[in-house]
N, C-alpha and C positions, 0 to 999 in steps of 0.2 A: 480460558476463563477470563471474563471481563473484569478489569480492575478500575478502569478510568475511561470515560467516554470523551474527555477533553482532547481536542485535536484530531478526532477521527475524520471529520469532514474536511479539515485542512489537508490531512494526509491523503485522503481519497482524491481531492482536487489536484494535489501535486503529482500524484502518480498518474492520474488520468491525463493531465495535460502533458506530462513527460511523454507518454505513449502517443498521444494525439499529434503533438508537434513533430514527432519522428515518423508520422505516417503509418502508425500501427493499425489504424482502423478502430471503430467503436468498440468492438468486442474485446480485443486485446488490451486496449487502453482502459476499459472498465475493469477488466480482471486485474490489471496492475494497480489501479486505484483502490479496488476492494482489498487487495493484499496489503497495501500500505496502511489503510484504515484498520484492518484486522490486527496487524502487528502492533499498532499504536495503542489500541484498547487493552492489550494484554500487559501493558507496562504501568508502573506507578509513576507517571509523569506525563509530559506532553512533548514540547519541542526538543528537549534533550534526549528523547527516545525515538526520534524520527529514524527509521531504518535506512541503511545504505542500499544502493542498487543491488549489490551482491546478496545482502540479507533478504531483500524482497524476492529476488529471483530464486534463491534457495527455498524460500517459503512456498512460492508458486509451484516450483518443481515437486515439492513434497505433497502438493494438493492436486496434482494432475497436469501441471504445466499451463502454458498460455494456450 
C-alpha cells in the first residue's frame, strides 16, 4: 500500500546508479531502482526510511529476484 510518494524518485535513482556503477546492466539496475522506490513509498517518511542493501535484496528475492 502506498503511504507517501516523497523520495520515490530519489530512491529509484540511488538504486539504479548503485547497480549501473557496479556493471549490472540496464535491466538489473532498473529492477534494483524500482525496488528501492517501491519500498520507500510504503513508509510514512522519506530519507529516514531509505532501505538498506539487504532489505532491498530481500524484497527483490520475494518478488522473483533480479
